[in-house]
SEFISE-573707 format. One record per residue (C-alpha): residue in one letter; x negated, y, z negated. Coordinates in pm, 1 decimal. Layout:
% residues N
<node><aa>A</aa><c1>X</c1><c2>Y</c2><c3>Z</c3></node>
...
END
This chain:
% residues 118
<node><aa>M</aa><c1>5002.4</c1><c2>-8197.0</c2><c3>13036.2</c3></node>
<node><aa>P</aa><c1>4771.1</c1><c2>-8421.0</c2><c3>13280.8</c3></node>
<node><aa>E</aa><c1>4610.4</c1><c2>-8241.7</c2><c3>13571.3</c3></node>
<node><aa>L</aa><c1>4753.8</c1><c2>-8280.7</c2><c3>13902.8</c3></node>
<node><aa>T</aa><c1>4501.3</c1><c2>-8496.6</c2><c3>14118.7</c3></node>
<node><aa>R</aa><c1>4481.8</c1><c2>-8529.8</c2><c3>14490.5</c3></node>
<node><aa>R</aa><c1>4559.9</c1><c2>-8900.3</c2><c3>14446.2</c3></node>
<node><aa>T</aa><c1>4853.8</c1><c2>-8834.9</c2><c3>14225.9</c3></node>
<node><aa>A</aa><c1>4994.3</c1><c2>-8575.0</c2><c3>14492.7</c3></node>
<node><aa>L</aa><c1>4963.0</c1><c2>-8791.5</c2><c3>14775.2</c3></node>
<node><aa>T</aa><c1>5105.8</c1><c2>-9092.6</c2><c3>14601.8</c3></node>
<node><aa>A</aa><c1>5434.3</c1><c2>-8880.2</c2><c3>14499.1</c3></node>
<node><aa>T</aa><c1>5442.6</c1><c2>-8757.8</c2><c3>14854.9</c3></node>
<node><aa>A</aa><c1>5451.0</c1><c2>-9090.6</c2><c3>15022.0</c3></node>
<node><aa>A</aa><c1>5697.5</c1><c2>-9219.7</c2><c3>14760.8</c3></node>
<node><aa>L</aa><c1>5922.7</c1><c2>-8910.0</c2><c3>14846.9</c3></node>
<node><aa>A</aa><c1>5865.9</c1><c2>-8988.1</c2><c3>15231.0</c3></node>
<node><aa>A</aa><c1>5955.1</c1><c2>-9364.7</c2><c3>15173.9</c3></node>
<node><aa>A</aa><c1>6278.9</c1><c2>-9303.5</c2><c3>14994.9</c3></node>
<node><aa>T</aa><c1>6379.6</c1><c2>-9032.6</c2><c3>15237.4</c3></node>
<node><aa>V</aa><c1>6359.4</c1><c2>-9267.3</c2><c3>15510.7</c3></node>
<node><aa>A</aa><c1>6504.3</c1><c2>-9584.1</c2><c3>15324.4</c3></node>
<node><aa>A</aa><c1>6809.5</c1><c2>-9380.6</c2><c3>15225.8</c3></node>
<node><aa>P</aa><c1>6977.3</c1><c2>-9303.9</c2><c3>15587.3</c3></node>
<node><aa>R</aa><c1>6887.2</c1><c2>-9693.9</c2><c3>15663.3</c3></node>
<node><aa>A</aa><c1>7081.8</c1><c2>-9829.9</c2><c3>15323.0</c3></node>
<node><aa>S</aa><c1>7393.1</c1><c2>-9588.1</c2><c3>15414.7</c3></node>
<node><aa>A</aa><c1>7419.5</c1><c2>-9733.2</c2><c3>15769.8</c3></node>
<node><aa>E</aa><c1>7393.4</c1><c2>-10089.4</c2><c3>15657.9</c3></node>
<node><aa>E</aa><c1>7682.3</c1><c2>-10037.1</c2><c3>15392.1</c3></node>
<node><aa>H</aa><c1>7889.9</c1><c2>-9874.7</c2><c3>15644.4</c3></node>
<node><aa>H</aa><c1>7796.8</c1><c2>-10152.7</c2><c3>15919.2</c3></node>
<node><aa>H</aa><c1>8110.5</c1><c2>-10364.1</c2><c3>15873.6</c3></node>
<node><aa>D</aa><c1>8367.6</c1><c2>-10103.9</c2><c3>15819.4</c3></node>
<node><aa>S</aa><c1>8600.2</c1><c2>-10103.0</c2><c3>16106.9</c3></node>
<node><aa>P</aa><c1>8661.2</c1><c2>-9759.6</c2><c3>16271.7</c3></node>
<node><aa>D</aa><c1>9026.5</c1><c2>-9624.8</c2><c3>16276.9</c3></node>
<node><aa>A</aa><c1>9242.0</c1><c2>-9702.5</c2><c3>16582.6</c3></node>
<node><aa>F</aa><c1>9271.9</c1><c2>-9419.1</c2><c3>16848.5</c3></node>
<node><aa>D</aa><c1>9498.1</c1><c2>-9368.3</c2><c3>17144.6</c3></node>
<node><aa>E</aa><c1>9416.1</c1><c2>-9027.5</c2><c3>17361.8</c3></node>
<node><aa>V</aa><c1>9400.0</c1><c2>-8865.1</c2><c3>17707.0</c3></node>
<node><aa>Y</aa><c1>9060.3</c1><c2>-8766.1</c2><c3>17745.7</c3></node>
<node><aa>K</aa><c1>8987.5</c1><c2>-8563.2</c2><c3>18079.4</c3></node>
<node><aa>G</aa><c1>9277.2</c1><c2>-8714.3</c2><c3>18247.0</c3></node>
<node><aa>R</aa><c1>9225.7</c1><c2>-9091.5</c2><c3>18106.6</c3></node>
<node><aa>R</aa><c1>9388.1</c1><c2>-9269.5</c2><c3>17858.2</c3></node>
<node><aa>I</aa><c1>9119.7</c1><c2>-9409.5</c2><c3>17606.5</c3></node>
<node><aa>Q</aa><c1>9270.3</c1><c2>-9645.6</c2><c3>17325.2</c3></node>
<node><aa>G</aa><c1>9079.2</c1><c2>-9823.5</c2><c3>17079.3</c3></node>
<node><aa>R</aa><c1>9169.2</c1><c2>-10062.0</c2><c3>16769.3</c3></node>
<node><aa>P</aa><c1>9012.1</c1><c2>-10322.5</c2><c3>16541.4</c3></node>
<node><aa>A</aa><c1>9057.5</c1><c2>-10642.5</c2><c3>16741.9</c3></node>
<node><aa>G</aa><c1>9170.2</c1><c2>-10913.8</c2><c3>16506.2</c3></node>
<node><aa>G</aa><c1>9027.4</c1><c2>-11228.9</c2><c3>16554.3</c3></node>
<node><aa>H</aa><c1>8712.6</c1><c2>-11143.1</c2><c3>16704.6</c3></node>
<node><aa>H</aa><c1>8532.8</c1><c2>-11016.0</c2><c3>16435.3</c3></node>
<node><aa>G</aa><c1>8146.6</c1><c2>-11015.0</c2><c3>16492.5</c3></node>
<node><aa>G</aa><c1>8000.9</c1><c2>-11055.0</c2><c3>16830.4</c3></node>
<node><aa>H</aa><c1>7901.3</c1><c2>-10825.7</c2><c3>17064.9</c3></node>
<node><aa>H</aa><c1>8254.7</c1><c2>-10630.5</c2><c3>17015.5</c3></node>
<node><aa>G</aa><c1>8211.0</c1><c2>-10565.8</c2><c3>16673.2</c3></node>
<node><aa>G</aa><c1>8574.8</c1><c2>-10658.4</c2><c3>16595.0</c3></node>
<node><aa>Y</aa><c1>8694.6</c1><c2>-10393.7</c2><c3>16790.7</c3></node>
<node><aa>R</aa><c1>8859.2</c1><c2>-10346.0</c2><c3>17164.7</c3></node>
<node><aa>V</aa><c1>8872.6</c1><c2>-10041.8</c2><c3>17366.4</c3></node>
<node><aa>T</aa><c1>9040.8</c1><c2>-9987.3</c2><c3>17674.9</c3></node>
<node><aa>V</aa><c1>9004.3</c1><c2>-9697.1</c2><c3>17943.4</c3></node>
<node><aa>D</aa><c1>9344.0</c1><c2>-9676.2</c2><c3>18158.1</c3></node>
<node><aa>G</aa><c1>9430.2</c1><c2>-10021.1</c2><c3>18041.5</c3></node>
<node><aa>V</aa><c1>9095.6</c1><c2>-10181.8</c2><c3>18163.3</c3></node>
<node><aa>E</aa><c1>8882.6</c1><c2>-10347.4</c2><c3>17864.2</c3></node>
<node><aa>L</aa><c1>8538.4</c1><c2>-10144.8</c2><c3>17813.9</c3></node>
<node><aa>H</aa><c1>8298.4</c1><c2>-10374.6</c2><c3>17722.3</c3></node>
<node><aa>L</aa><c1>8137.1</c1><c2>-10273.4</c2><c3>17361.5</c3></node>
<node><aa>M</aa><c1>7830.1</c1><c2>-10375.6</c2><c3>17160.6</c3></node>
<node><aa>R</aa><c1>7764.9</c1><c2>-10303.9</c2><c3>16795.9</c3></node>
<node><aa>N</aa><c1>7396.9</c1><c2>-10235.2</c2><c3>16739.8</c3></node>
<node><aa>A</aa><c1>7221.3</c1><c2>-10333.2</c2><c3>16422.9</c3></node>
<node><aa>D</aa><c1>7195.0</c1><c2>-9953.1</c2><c3>16308.6</c3></node>
<node><aa>G</aa><c1>7600.1</c1><c2>-9934.2</c2><c3>16334.6</c3></node>
<node><aa>T</aa><c1>7631.3</c1><c2>-9728.3</c2><c3>16653.4</c3></node>
<node><aa>W</aa><c1>7791.9</c1><c2>-9828.2</c2><c3>16963.8</c3></node>
<node><aa>I</aa><c1>7727.2</c1><c2>-9882.2</c2><c3>17334.3</c3></node>
<node><aa>S</aa><c1>7917.5</c1><c2>-9969.5</c2><c3>17618.5</c3></node>
<node><aa>V</aa><c1>7861.2</c1><c2>-10137.5</c2><c3>17931.0</c3></node>
<node><aa>V</aa><c1>7894.5</c1><c2>-9795.9</c2><c3>18140.8</c3></node>
<node><aa>S</aa><c1>7660.0</c1><c2>-9611.9</c2><c3>17917.1</c3></node>
<node><aa>H</aa><c1>7452.4</c1><c2>-9863.7</c2><c3>17761.8</c3></node>
<node><aa>Y</aa><c1>7128.5</c1><c2>-9652.9</c2><c3>17689.2</c3></node>
<node><aa>D</aa><c1>7287.1</c1><c2>-9370.2</c2><c3>17513.5</c3></node>
<node><aa>P</aa><c1>7437.7</c1><c2>-9514.0</c2><c3>17183.2</c3></node>
<node><aa>V</aa><c1>7692.1</c1><c2>-9334.1</c2><c3>16968.4</c3></node>
<node><aa>P</aa><c1>7848.9</c1><c2>-9345.0</c2><c3>16635.0</c3></node>
<node><aa>T</aa><c1>8189.5</c1><c2>-9465.5</c2><c3>16697.4</c3></node>
<node><aa>P</aa><c1>8388.6</c1><c2>-9676.9</c2><c3>16947.3</c3></node>
<node><aa>R</aa><c1>8588.6</c1><c2>-9353.0</c2><c3>17052.6</c3></node>
<node><aa>A</aa><c1>8287.2</c1><c2>-9176.4</c2><c3>17138.0</c3></node>
<node><aa>A</aa><c1>8193.4</c1><c2>-9483.6</c2><c3>17338.6</c3></node>
<node><aa>A</aa><c1>8486.7</c1><c2>-9460.4</c2><c3>17511.8</c3></node>
<node><aa>R</aa><c1>8464.7</c1><c2>-9047.8</c2><c3>17593.5</c3></node>
<node><aa>A</aa><c1>8110.0</c1><c2>-9128.3</c2><c3>17710.5</c3></node>
<node><aa>A</aa><c1>8225.1</c1><c2>-9386.6</c2><c3>17953.6</c3></node>
<node><aa>V</aa><c1>8510.8</c1><c2>-9151.1</c2><c3>18099.8</c3></node>
<node><aa>D</aa><c1>8213.9</c1><c2>-8880.4</c2><c3>18126.7</c3></node>
<node><aa>E</aa><c1>7972.2</c1><c2>-9122.5</c2><c3>18320.2</c3></node>
<node><aa>L</aa><c1>8248.8</c1><c2>-9272.0</c2><c3>18548.9</c3></node>
<node><aa>Q</aa><c1>8302.3</c1><c2>-8915.3</c2><c3>18669.5</c3></node>
<node><aa>G</aa><c1>8657.8</c1><c2>-9014.1</c2><c3>18795.6</c3></node>
<node><aa>A</aa><c1>8589.9</c1><c2>-9354.0</c2><c3>18931.9</c3></node>
<node><aa>R</aa><c1>8796.7</c1><c2>-9656.7</c2><c3>18818.7</c3></node>
<node><aa>L</aa><c1>8654.9</c1><c2>-9890.7</c2><c3>18537.9</c3></node>
<node><aa>L</aa><c1>8630.9</c1><c2>-10210.2</c2><c3>18671.0</c3></node>
<node><aa>P</aa><c1>8682.3</c1><c2>-10561.1</c2><c3>18455.2</c3></node>
<node><aa>F</aa><c1>8344.6</c1><c2>-10682.9</c2><c3>18319.7</c3></node>
<node><aa>P</aa><c1>8313.1</c1><c2>-11077.3</c2><c3>18285.3</c3></node>
<node><aa>T</aa><c1>8214.1</c1><c2>-11145.6</c2><c3>17945.1</c3></node>
<node><aa>N</aa><c1>8155.1</c1><c2>-11547.8</c2><c3>17996.5</c3></node>
END
């Protein structure tokens, strides 16, 4: 059996670290194009709804439409599969439902105003 050298140990450690870092990225890329499930609920007294947006696959919406009390919440899907909204732009979340809830939290009772997308 060959003797374990410092070089062999460092090489094995580097390979393991590279595989560990690459695995979550590959998993996120595999699920990047999956469309989240539709939802319709009342969260903190606000009606939030979300559903796949038929003809608008891709682009900023990621093929998904969310409303808060009937007003569209502008969503964007990041390259890593997380979602952000115009209301909570600097706090990525894993799903459109989480983005809608984060927007309600951030609004603190204020009304969501329509966001011009032109």
